[in-house]
N, C-alpha and C positions, 0 to 999 in steps of 0.2 A: 435213219431216215430213209424213206423209200424213194425210188426213182422220180416217181410223178411229182412228189413233194419238192424235190430239188428243182425240178423243171417248172414248177409253180413260183418258187422263190426267184429263179433266175429270170422268168419273164416279167415278174413284179418289178425286179430291179432294173430291167432293161426299159420298161414303160416309164419308170421314174427318171430314169437317165434322159430319155428323150424329152420328157416334160420339163426337166430341169434346164437342159441345155438349149432347147429349141421352142418347145410349145409355149411355156410360160412367158418367155420375152416376145414371142409373136403375138400373144393375146394382148399385150400393152399397146402394140400398134393397132390392132383390130379395135381396141376400145375408143380409139380416137374417132372412128367412124361408125361403130355399131353401139347404139344406146344400151341394149340388153348387156352386153359385154362390160360396158363402162359401169352400169349399175352393179354388176356382179364383183368388179374389182374394187368398187367403192365399199361394198358390204365386207369383203374380206380384208379390207385396210382396218376395219374397226375391231377393237377388242375392249374387255371390260376387266377392271381389276388386274392388268397385266403385270403390274409390279408386285403382285402378292407373291412372296418367295418364303413363307414361313416354312420351317424345317419340321415336317410332319413323320418323316421316315416312311414306314410301311403303311401309314394310315392315309396315303394320298391316292385318290382314285381319279382316272380320267373316263368320262362318259361321252359317247358320240352318238348323236341322234340325227335324223333325217330331218323331221318336221314336226309339227305340233302333236301329232298322234304318238310318235316315238317319245318326245318329251314328256307326255303325260305318264307314259309307262315307266320312264326312268326316273321320274321325280320322287316316288316314294323311297327308292334307295338312296337318292342323291340327298333328300332331307334328312333321312335317317343318319347317315354319315356327317352331314354338316352339323346336326344336333349333337353329335357325339364329338364334335370339334375337331373333324378331319377336315383336310383340304381337299376340295373337289374342283377338278377341271372339267369344262364343258366345250366340245366342238359340236358346232350345228351346221347342217347343210343349207336349209332353206331359209330364206329371208322372211318367211311367214311367222318365224319364231323370235326374230331379232328383237322385238319391243319386249316380249315375255321375258326373254333371257336377260336383257338390260335391267328389267324391274327385280329379277332373281338375284342379280349381283348387287343391286341396291340393298336388297333385304338382308343378304348374307356377305357384306363387304369384307370380312376377315376369313371367310371359308370357301368363296367361290370366285373363280376367274373363268373367263369364257372367250371364245374367238370363233369366227366363222371359219368353216373348214376350207383351207385355201386350195380350192381346186384349179383356179387360174394363176395363183401366186405361187405355187409350189415350187421348192428348190432345195437342192441339197445343202444350200448354205441359208442361214438364218439372218438377214440384214437387208437394210434399204427397203426395197419394195417388195422383196420376196420373203417367204415364210417356210420354215421347216417345223413340222409338228413334233418331231422327235427331239429337237432342241428346245422347243417351247414347253413341253410337258416334263414334269418331274414324277409323274405317276408310278406307283409300283404295280398298280392294277389297272388295266385297260378294259373298258366295258363297252361292248357295241350293242346297239339295240336293234334287233330284228334283221337288218340288212345293211347296206352301205360298205360291201366289202372291197372298198377302194385298196389299191395296192400299197399306199402310204400307211393306211391304217392296219392292214394285214401285217405288214413288216415291222410297224411300231409294236404290235401285240406279240409278234414272234420273238423280239428280243429275249434274251435269257434272263434278264434281270426283272422282266415284268410277267405278271399273272394276266392271262388273256380270257376274258368271259364274254359269252354271247347271252343276252337275255331277250325274253320274248321270242324265242326261235320258233319259226313256223314254215313249213314247206307248203302246207295247203294246197293251192292250185297246181304247184309243180311236182307233187307227189307221184301222179301216175306217170307223167314225163320221165321222172328220173328213175322210176321203177322200171320202165320199159325200154330206156336207152342206156346201154352200158357206158358210153361216153358221157352223158349228162350225169350218171351215177358217180363215175370216176372223178369227175370235176367237182361235184358237191361233196362227195366224201373227202377229197383232199382240202377243200376249203374249210369243212367243219374240223378236221384233224388238227387244225391250228390252235384251236381253243382249249383251254386247260379245263374248262367248266362250261356246260350249257344249261340254260333255264328255258325249258320250253313253255310255249304258250299255254297248254293245257296237256291232259293225259293222253289224249289222242295224238298230239303232235310229238309227244315223247315217245309214244310207241312207233310212229313212223320213222322218227329220226334213228332210234335204236336198231329198227327192223333194216333199215338201209344202210347205216353206217357203222352198225355195231359200236356205238358210242357207251361208254361205261360212266364217265363222270358227268351224270345229267340228272336234273329234277325237273318238276313242273310246277309253274305258279302263273296265275293270271295278274300281272303287275298294275293293271287298271283297277283292280278291285278296291285297294285301300284309298286310292286317290278319288275315286267315284264317292266311295262312303264318306271321305272327308268333306267333298263339295256338298253332299246331300245334308251333313250335319250342319252346314253354314248357310242352307239354301234360303232360309227367311232373310238373313242379313243381306246375302248377295242379291235376292229380288228387290228388296226395299231400297238398297243403294243403286241398282241399275235401272230399276223401273219406278218403284215408289211404294210407299206404305198402301196407298188406296188400292193399288193393284194386287198386293199380297192379301189384304182383307177380302178383295174380290174372290181370289183363288180359294181361300179357307172359308168362306161363308157357310155355315153349317147347314143351311137350308138349300144349298146349290144342288143342281142335278149332276148326273155323271158328267165327267170331262173327257173329251176325245180331242187327240192332237194328231195332226199330221206333221211329223218331224222330219227334217232333211228332205222337204218335199221338191220334187221336180215338176215341171209343168206336163211332162208326158204322163203324169199320174192323176191327171184331172177326172179321168173315168172312174175314179173311185167315188166320186160325188154324183151317185145317181139321183133319180128324182126322189126316191124314197129317203135317201140321205138328206137331201135339201130340204124336204118337207119336215123331217125330224128336227133339223136346226131351227127352222123358222117357227115350229110349233113349241120350241122350248123343251123337247124332250131329253135334250142333252146339249152340253156346252160345246162349241166347236172352236179349236184353236188351230192356226196353221203356221209353222215355221219353215220358211223356205231354205234349201240347201245353200243357194247363192244370194248374198245380200248386197249385191251391186244395184244401183239405181235402175238399170235396164231390167234385171231380173225381177225386182220388186213391182215394177210396172207391169210386166207380163203376168206375174201371179195375181196382182190386184185386178187385171182385166178378166183373167179366167175365173175368180170369184164373183165379179160383178155379173159376168155372162150366166154363170150357174145359178145365182141366187136372185138376179134381176135387181141387186141393190148393191151399193158400195160396202165393203167391209169395214169394220172398225179397225184402225191401224195404231198399234202401240209401238212407237219408234224410239230410237236412242234420243235421250234428251226430253222426253215427254214431261210436261209439267203437272204438278199437283192438281191445278185447275183443271186441266185437260182429262186427267184420270178421273176426277169427280163427275165431270160430264159424261164421260165413258160409261161409268157405273150406273148413273141415273138413266142414260139412254138405253143401256143393254136391258134393264129391268122392265122396260116398256116395250123394246123391240129387239129380241134375240136375233143376232146374225153372226157371221164368221168374224173371229178375232185374229187378224193378221200379225204376228209378232216379228219384228225386224230387229229387235235389240240383240247384238252379238254377245256370245259368251255367257248365256243365261239358260240354255236349253237343258243341261243336265240338272240345274237347280229346278226347273219348271216341272220336271218328271215326277218330283215328289208329290205333286198335287194333281197328277193326271191319272185317270182311271184306265183309260184305253190309249194305246200309242201305235199308231202306224209309222214304221221307219221306212224312209224312201230309199230309192237306189235298186230295190231287188227286182224291179221290172225292166231295169236298165243294164247297167255294167255290172254292178254289185251293190249288195245291201250296206247300209251306213251302220253306225255303232249300235248294237242291240243290247249291249251290257248296262248301260245307263239306265234305260227305262226297267229292265228286268230287276236289276238291284233295288230300284225304287219300289218294286212291287206292282208295276202296272201290268195290265194284260198287253202282251206285244203281238204285233201283226207285222207281216212283211212279205215282199214278193219272193219268187222262186230262187233268184240268183244269189244263193248263199255259199256257194262252193268256195269263195275267196275269204269268207268270215270264220275266223277262228273263235270269235265270241259266240257265233251260233253253235258251234260244237260244245263250248263251255256250258252253254245254256241247257243243250240237249242232253248232255251227260247227268244233268241234275233234275230235268223237267222235260219229259218227253211231250208235253202237251203245249209247250211254250218255246219259241213263238208260234204262232198260228200262221201257216203259209197260205198266201193269198195266190192261187195260180191265175185266176182271171180277176181284173180289177173290179168288175161289176158283181163279183161274188162277196165283196167286202162287207156291205151292209147287212145282208142276211146272217152273216157269221157274226158281226158285231151285235146284231140284235138279241143273239142268244145270250150274251153276256152283259148287255148294256146296263141293266139295273143291279148288276153285282158291284158292290163296292171294291175300292182297290186292295188288293191282297197285302198280307204282311210282307214287309221287306224281306228279299231272299238273301240276307246277309247273316251269317252265322259269326258274330264278332269273336267269340273265343277261339273258333277253329281257325279262321282267317288270321287272327293274331299269332297263333302258333305257327301257321305255315309260313307267314311272312318272315318271322324271326329265323326260321329254318333257312330260307333264302339268303336273308342278310349274312348269316353265319357261313353260309356256302360261298358266297362272293368274297367275303373276307378271308377265307382259308389261305394258309400259306401255299405258295407253289410247290 
């Protein structure tokens, strides 16, 4: 073991000692007066199927995910192991996935137990209000997804009795910084050296990791692919359940025009809707749907106002809990007067892509583009802004299709580029089932391998 790795381990235990003896108890006092800390402490108190103590030996796996995006990436492996009757443990960091985790534990009561990562309740001791994940977990294999290199997780995986795996590994925007800075490179190389195996997000990320860290036990696979494919296969049932049968029939009408959707839309992207675009929607040249990134009441009001100002008419709004009668009125009115359709139903965008011909994915003119993989795998023509440097999904697609996604440098250029492809129908799905199945099985076996 090299000198820097020993220093890394010593630093981790020093930080954990401070948290255990001083910081965690202090947070309990802060929780009395600070609501945000009080909510976090309440989240960390909850756990699901915590009494599950079946003896599965080496067939036990611990997954740690930060938020919903990482959970979606870890789920294909988790489900595979649970269907093979293995015990899976799950630690999650963000409260945004708590409800989904609870539903998963209800679905797999004999194979899954879960707990919020005890960032504020951490202690060397496991009892009372404090928690120690090393004592909670019985897993022989610890799997981190993408990041969350917290000291307690790094030391848990470093234990000689456990195999330590990193999935969906991606340096992306950090690559150039790491390459130029010897200190940054040393830090990340030491961090990555703790893992017994690494699954990179794609081939480009694997190349970067091998180049910088000389890693040998590494493969690459985009773990979101099987999950997106599964959601696509059940898109009809999901849309019928979350929106309604009438809306699904509307989407799949054989006489419908091309469908265009602005997905993960931000208000600053309103310039996409030029006068020519607006006229195309009003004249029924194509159907226009819009799904905002934020679904808060304030955000929906703001987006509705933008559409009203652009089109001089209120949009149709498809919201959660819409009734069959309301959908019937919507379909009837749309046939008489085409106008924008604002969709505010959560958890249905991936399924809607299966029926959209052209998808503009938001965020690329702001901080960073959102998920491109879902519409691409659905076979849609995909468009986005230029901020793709943080998107490993963009790299995945470009390695397979140099013409997709179409980069929109200036938002006012969108409609001319759209017009060139507007009357082309949706492409065949970019999913090679046999190839993906073989690659996924290879990753499963890689994670399962003995230490």
